[in-house]
C-alpha positions in Angstrom: 10.2 -19.7 8.9 9.0 -16.7 7.4 10.0 -14.8 4.3 11.2 -11.1 4.2 7.7 -10.2 2.6 5.8 -12.0 5.4 8.0 -10.3 8.0 7.0 -6.9 6.5 3.4 -7.7 6.4 3.5 -8.8 10.2 5.5 -5.8 11.1 3.3 -3.5 9.4 0.1 -5.0 10.9 1.8 -5.0 14.6 1.9 -1.3 14.3 -1.8 -0.8 13.7 -4.8 -0.5 16.2 -6.8 -3.5 16.5 -9.1 -4.1 13.5 -7.3 -1.7 11.0 -5.9 -3.3 7.9 -3.2 -2.5 5.2 -3.1 -2.5 1.5 -0.7 -4.8 -0.2 0.9 -1.9 -2.1 2.1 -0.3 1.1 3.9 -3.8 1.8 5.5 -3.7 -1.7 6.4 -0.2 -1.4 8.2 -0.7 1.9 10.3 -3.4 0.5 11.1 -2.0 -3.0 10.0 1.6 -3.4 11.2 2.1 -6.9 9.8 -1.2 -8.4 7.1 -2.1 -6.0 4.6 -3.4 -8.7 6.7 -6.3 -9.5 6.3 -7.6 -5.8 2.5 -7.6 -5.7 2.1 -11.2 -7.0 4.7 -12.2 -4.3 2.9 -10.5 -1.6 -0.5 -12.2 -2.5 1.3 -15.6 -2.5 2.9 -14.9 1.0 -0.3 -13.3 2.4 -2.2 -16.6 1.4 0.2 -18.5 3.2 0.1 -16.3 6.4 -3.7 -16.4 6.3 -3.6 -20.3 5.9 -1.6 -20.4 9.1 -4.0 -18.2 10.8 -1.7 -15.3 11.2 -3.4 -12.9 9.3 -6.9 -12.3 7.7 -7.4 -11.5 3.9 -10.3 -9.1 3.4 -12.6 -8.5 0.6 -15.3 -5.8 0.8 -14.0 -5.5 4.4 -15.0 -9.1 5.3 -12.8 -12.2 5.7 -12.3 -14.1 2.5 -11.2 -17.5 1.9 -7.5 -17.4 1.3 -7.7 -20.1 -1.2 -10.5 -18.8 -3.3 -10.5 -14.8 -3.2 -9.9 -12.6 -6.2 -9.6 -9.0 -7.0 -8.7 -6.1 -4.6 -8.0 -7.1 -0.9 -6.4 -5.9 2.2 -4.8 -7.6 5.1 -5.3 -7.4 8.9 -4.6 -9.3 12.0 -7.2 -12.0 13.2 -10.0 -10.8 15.5 -12.3 -12.6 17.7 -15.3 -13.7 15.6 -13.2 -14.0 12.4 -14.2 -17.4 10.7 -11.7 -20.1 10.8 -13.0 -22.0 7.9 -15.0 -21.1 5.0 -17.8 -22.9 3.1 -16.8 -24.4 -0.3 -18.1 -21.5 -2.4 -15.8 -19.1 -4.3 -15.5 -15.7 -2.9 -14.6 -14.5 -6.4 -16.1 -11.0 -6.5 -18.8 -12.1 -8.7 -21.0 -9.6 -7.1 -18.8 -6.9 -8.4 -19.8 -7.9 -12.0 -23.4 -6.7 -11.2 -22.3 -3.0 -10.5 
């Protein structure tokens, strides 16, 4: 069973060419154009759930990220051949961002 947010994520991704991704903000604006900012936390939670189920991939720096440990700005796309199905026990926390 999916939530309305998950349905919106999946429907937006279904309309894209293979390998293209979406911004969580576009999902929020599609659901609630006037107050979309309030949905971003819920979108993240639902995206993590979909990623754990293998239905989508969460991207950080255009690379698949561990759905349980990523932080910061992210994008969403459908899985592609070659995407990892498991992640080493190392946090993808964007620590490399601190060096910029």
